[in-house]
C-alpha positions in Angstrom: 68.9 5.6 15.8 69.5 8.7 17.8 66.9 10.2 20.2 66.5 13.1 17.8 65.8 10.8 14.9 63.2 8.9 17.0 61.4 12.1 17.9 61.3 13.2 14.2 60.0 9.8 13.2 57.3 9.8 15.8 56.2 13.3 14.7 56.0 12.1 11.1 54.0 9.1 12.1 51.5 11.2 14.1 51.2 13.7 11.2 50.5 10.9 8.8 47.9 9.4 11.1 46.1 12.7 11.5 46.0 13.2 7.7 44.5 9.8 7.1 41.8 10.5 9.9 40.9 13.8 8.3 40.5 12.2 4.8 38.2 9.5 6.2 36.1 12.1 8.1 35.9 14.3 5.0 34.8 11.4 2.8 32.1 10.4 5.3 30.8 13.9 5.6 30.4 14.4 1.8 28.9 11.0 1.4 26.0 12.1 3.8 25.4 15.6 2.7 24.6 15.4 -1.1 20.9 14.9 -0.8 18.8 16.5 -3.5 18.3 13.2 -5.4 19.0 10.8 -2.5 16.9 7.7 -2.2 14.9 7.2 1.0 16.9 5.9 3.9 16.7 2.4 5.5 13.8 3.1 7.9 14.5 0.2 10.2 17.9 1.6 11.0 16.6 5.1 11.4 14.2 4.3 14.2 16.2 4.8 17.4 15.4 3.1 20.7 16.3 6.4 22.4 14.4 8.9 20.2 11.9 9.5 17.6 12.3 9.2 13.8 12.0 12.8 12.5 11.8 14.2 9.0 15.3 15.8 9.7 16.7 12.3 9.1 15.4 12.1 5.6 18.6 13.2 3.9 18.6 16.8 5.1 22.1 18.3 5.1 23.6 18.5 8.5 24.5 22.2 8.1 21.0 23.1 6.9 18.8 21.8 9.8 19.4 24.6 12.2 17.0 27.6 12.0 18.1 31.2 12.4 18.3 32.7 15.9 15.0 34.5 16.1 15.2 35.8 19.6 16.7 39.1 18.5 13.2 40.7 18.1 10.5 40.0 20.7 7.8 39.7 18.0 5.8 36.8 16.7 4.4 35.3 13.5 1.8 32.7 14.4 0.0 30.4 12.0 -3.5 29.8 13.3 -6.4 27.6 12.4 -8.9 27.2 15.2 -12.5 28.3 14.4 -12.6 28.9 10.6 -12.2 27.0 7.4 -8.4 26.7 6.6 -8.4 24.0 3.9 -7.1 20.4 4.1 -3.9 19.2 5.6 -1.7 20.2 2.7 -3.3 23.6 2.4 -2.6 24.2 6.1 1.0 23.0 5.7 1.5 25.5 2.9 0.3 28.2 5.2 2.5 27.0 8.0 5.7 26.7 5.9 5.1 30.2 4.3 4.6 31.9 7.7 7.6 30.0 9.2 9.9 31.2 6.4 8.5 34.7 6.8 9.3 34.5 10.6 12.8 33.5 9.7 13.3 36.4 7.4 11.9 38.8 10.0 13.9 37.2 12.8 10.7 36.7 14.8 9.5 33.9 17.0 7.3 31.4 15.2 4.1 29.9 16.6 1.5 27.4 15.5 -2.0 27.1 16.8 -4.3 24.5 15.2 -7.2 23.1 17.1 -9.6 22.4 14.1 -10.8 19.7 14.1 -8.5 18.6 16.9 -5.3 19.8 18.6 -2.5 19.3 16.1 0.1 19.0 18.8 -1.6 15.8 20.0 0.0 14.1 16.9 2.8 16.4 15.8 5.2 18.2 18.2 8.1 20.7 17.8 11.4 19.4 16.5 14.1 22.1 16.3 11.7 25.1 16.7 9.5 25.5 19.8 6.3 26.7 18.1 4.0 26.1 21.1 3.6 29.7 22.3 2.5 30.7 25.9 -0.5 32.9 25.5 0.7 35.0 28.4 3.6 36.1 26.3 1.2 37.9 23.9 -0.7 40.0 26.5 -0.9 43.7 25.9 0.9 43.4 22.5 -0.2 45.1 19.3 -1.6 42.4 17.0 -3.1 41.9 13.6 -4.6 39.0 11.5 -3.4 38.4 8.0 -5.6 36.1 5.8 -4.1 34.9 2.5 -6.5 32.4 1.0 -7.1 31.1 -2.5 -5.0 33.4 -4.6 -1.5 34.8 -5.3 -2.1 38.5 -4.4 -0.5 38.1 -1.0 2.5 36.3 -2.5 3.1 39.1 -5.0 2.9 41.7 -2.3 5.3 39.8 -0.1 7.8 39.6 -3.0 7.8 43.3 -3.6 7.1 44.9 -0.2 9.1 46.0 2.8 8.1 43.1 5.0 9.0 45.0 8.2 6.3 47.5 7.3 3.9 44.9 5.9 4.0 43.0 9.2 4.5 45.9 11.6 2.6 44.6 14.7 4.1 42.8 17.6 2.0 39.7 16.9 0.8 38.6 13.4 -1.8 35.8 13.3 -1.5 34.3 9.8 -4.0 32.1 8.0 -3.2 30.9 4.5 -3.5 28.0 2.1 -1.0 28.8 -0.6 2.7 28.1 -0.8 4.2 31.6 -1.1 7.9 30.4 -0.6 8.9 31.2 -4.2 7.7 34.8 -3.8 9.5 35.1 -0.5 12.7 33.8 -2.1 12.6 36.8 -4.4 12.4 39.4 -1.5 15.8 40.9 -0.6 15.3 40.0 3.0 15.4 36.3 2.1 19.2 36.7 1.9 19.4 36.9 5.7 18.2 33.3 6.1 21.6 31.5 6.0 20.4 27.9 6.0 18.2 28.5 3.0 20.8 30.0 0.7 21.7 28.2 -2.6 18.9 25.8 -2.1 15.9 25.0 -4.4 12.3 25.7 -3.4 11.8 22.0 -2.7 14.9 21.7 -0.5 13.8 24.7 1.5 10.3 23.3 1.9 11.7 19.9 3.0 14.2 21.4 5.4 11.5 23.6 7.0 9.5 20.4 7.6 12.4 18.9 9.4 13.0 22.0 11.5 9.4 22.2 12.6 7.9 18.7 13.0 8.2 15.3 14.5 5.5 12.8 15.4 4.3 12.8 19.0 5.2 9.7 21.0 1.7 8.2 20.7 1.5 8.8 17.0 5.1 7.6 16.4 4.2 4.3 18.2 1.5 3.8 15.6 3.9 4.5 12.8 6.5 2.1 14.2 3.9 -0.6 14.4 3.1 0.0 10.7 6.8 0.1 9.8 7.5 -3.2 11.5 5.0 -4.9 9.2 6.2 -2.9 6.1 9.9 -3.7 6.6 9.5 -7.1 8.2 11.2 -9.0 5.4 13.4 -6.1 4.3 11.4 -5.7 1.2 10.5 -2.5 -0.6 7.5 -0.4 0.2 5.3 0.6 -2.8 2.8 3.4 -2.1 0.1 5.4 -3.9 -2.3 8.2 -3.0 -5.7 8.4 -4.8 -7.6 11.6 -4.4 -11.1 10.7 -5.7 -13.3 13.5 -4.4 -17.0 13.4 -3.9 -18.2 10.0 -2.7 -20.4 8.2 -0.2 -17.9 8.8 2.6 -17.1 12.4 1.3 -20.5 13.7 0.4 -19.6 17.4 0.8 -16.4 17.2 -1.3 -16.2 18.5 -4.8 -16.5 16.1 -7.7 -13.2 15.7 -9.5 -13.3 14.9 -13.2 -10.2 16.0 -15.1 -7.6 14.6 -12.6 -9.6 11.8 -10.9 -7.3 8.7 -10.8 -8.6 5.4 -12.2 -8.1 2.6 -9.6 -8.2 -0.3 -12.1 -5.3 1.3 -14.0 -3.2 1.7 -10.9 -4.0 -1.9 -9.8 -2.6 -3.2 -13.1 0.5 -1.0 -12.8 1.3 -2.0 -9.2 0.8 -5.8 -10.0 3.5 -5.6 -12.6 5.8 -3.7 -10.3 5.3 -6.1 -7.4 6.1 -9.1 -9.5 9.8 -8.4 -9.3 9.7 -7.8 -5.5 7.7 -10.7 -3.9 8.7 -9.7 -0.4 7.5 -6.1 -0.8 4.4 -4.4 0.8 1.8 -2.0 -0.6 0.4 1.0 1.1 -2.6 3.0 -0.3 -3.7 6.4 1.0 -7.1 7.5 -0.3 -10.1 9.6 0.5 -12.5 6.9 -0.7 -13.5 3.9 1.4 -14.6 1.8 -1.7 -11.1 2.3 -3.2 -9.5 1.3 0.0 -11.4 -2.1 0.0 -10.8 -2.5 -3.8 -7.0 -2.5 -3.3 -7.3 -4.7 -0.2 -9.1 -7.3 -2.3 -6.7 -7.0 -5.2 -3.5 -7.3 -2.9 -4.6 -9.6 0.0 -1.0 -10.6 0.9 0.8 -7.3 0.5 -1.8 -4.6 1.4 -1.1 -2.5 4.4 -3.3 0.3 5.9 -3.4 2.8 8.7 -6.4 2.3 11.0 -8.9 5.2 11.3 -11.8 7.0 9.6 -11.2 8.5 6.2 -12.1 12.2 6.5 -11.3 15.6 5.0 -10.2 17.6 8.0 -11.8 20.8 6.8 -15.1 19.1 6.2 -15.4 16.7 9.2 -17.0 17.7 12.4 -15.2 19.0 15.4 -13.3 16.4 17.4 -13.1 13.9 14.6 -9.6 13.1 15.8 -9.2 9.6 14.4 -9.5 10.9 10.9 -7.1 13.8 11.6 -4.4 11.5 13.0 -4.9 9.0 10.1 -4.4 11.8 7.6 -1.2 12.8 9.2 0.1 9.2 9.4 -0.9 8.5 5.8 1.1 11.4 4.5 4.0 10.6 6.7 4.2 7.0 5.4 4.1 8.4 1.8 7.3 10.3 2.6 9.1 7.0 3.3 8.2 4.9 0.2 10.6 3.3 -2.2 8.1 3.8 -5.0 5.5 6.5 -4.9 2.5 7.2 -7.1 0.8 10.5 -6.4 -2.5 12.1 -7.5 -2.6 15.7 -8.6 -3.2 16.7 -5.0 -1.4 18.9 -2.5 -1.5 16.0 0.0 0.7 13.7 -2.1 2.6 16.5 -3.8 3.8 17.6 -0.4 4.7 14.0 0.6 6.8 13.7 -2.6 8.7 16.9 -1.8 9.4 15.8 1.8 10.4 12.4 0.5 13.4 14.1 -1.0 14.0 12.3 -4.3 12.6 12.0 -7.8 13.6 8.3 -7.9 10.6 6.0 -8.7 8.1 8.8 -8.5 4.9 8.7 -10.6 1.7 10.5 -11.1 -1.7 9.2 -12.2 -4.2 11.3 -14.2 -7.3 9.4 -14.9 -6.0 6.2 -16.8 -2.5 7.6 -17.5 0.5 6.9 -15.2 3.7 8.9 -15.9 7.1 9.1 -14.3 7.8 12.6 -13.0 10.0 14.9 -11.0 8.7 16.4 -7.8 6.0 19.1 -8.2 5.4 22.2 -6.1 3.3 21.5 -3.0 0.7 24.0 -4.2 -1.3 23.6 -7.4 -1.3 27.4 -7.8 -0.1 28.7 -11.1 2.8 30.9 -10.2 
């Protein structure tokens, strides 16, 4: 074979090798980016020895995890909850996600300040967005406070208004407890948020979580301790959230009637489910101590729990930090479950959305358990 023929053969070989490599990489990429109905990942594999497990790892598309460059405008949208009633954890999350999407649309810096009942950043820290704002950066700036609580009026206004005029100060402190993302999606300015285009409301909500949050090192260590027990024998994790309402340990909460879940019905349901998975574990999140012990007695070998007081963070006293952290961890665990039964509560509705799949998702109303698709985080009637 001549030197020329050898050179041609070598080039053909290299071209063929490059083609095969590109095909393999392309297959791998598409295998890891179609996520709307993806099952939860293997959480043992996800916990890295070098870093923290973040919600960004729960099936969020690679090209959708990076927020917009907001440093073009030296202005701020800051969610705040420090001295006044703001609602429970899910209510606050709805306000946080709304104000964050708003900041992305306005290309402004996003901040988060929550010290009621304890400092939120003790348990949850920034992931891809640095939301801890230096107060010195806000000195001598024009400012306003926007309160959007318990209604849809603010959302309707955000949908129809010129947002630059509606939020015209240098610093906007925002307090809200309703998910207004569907209204923001209908505002023309939403088209400037590139990562959110062609995505559903639930995808946007889930991705926003991944951009904003990861557990602090101390809180993550508690989750990892729980996860070691939950996945010890590579079994499945069955979970449920029971929002009971007014009780001995929640005396100031409202009494729930129409949507109060029946523990006995759920115990019977879970016993049937667990029969087929003998190495699996059960996790129950609830606002009721009696229910907590009821499930512990019913499932002595499979029951798992997060230590800490059961509290409602908007009704507990200042500095009730054990209950605050427990609530955060309880919800975080619910996002990782193979089977999840929710109550009609923003707490578990949000967990189901962040979990990222409709697979093995159920809801319990009184004595009725139904398989469902994910519901909006807010119970508001849009």
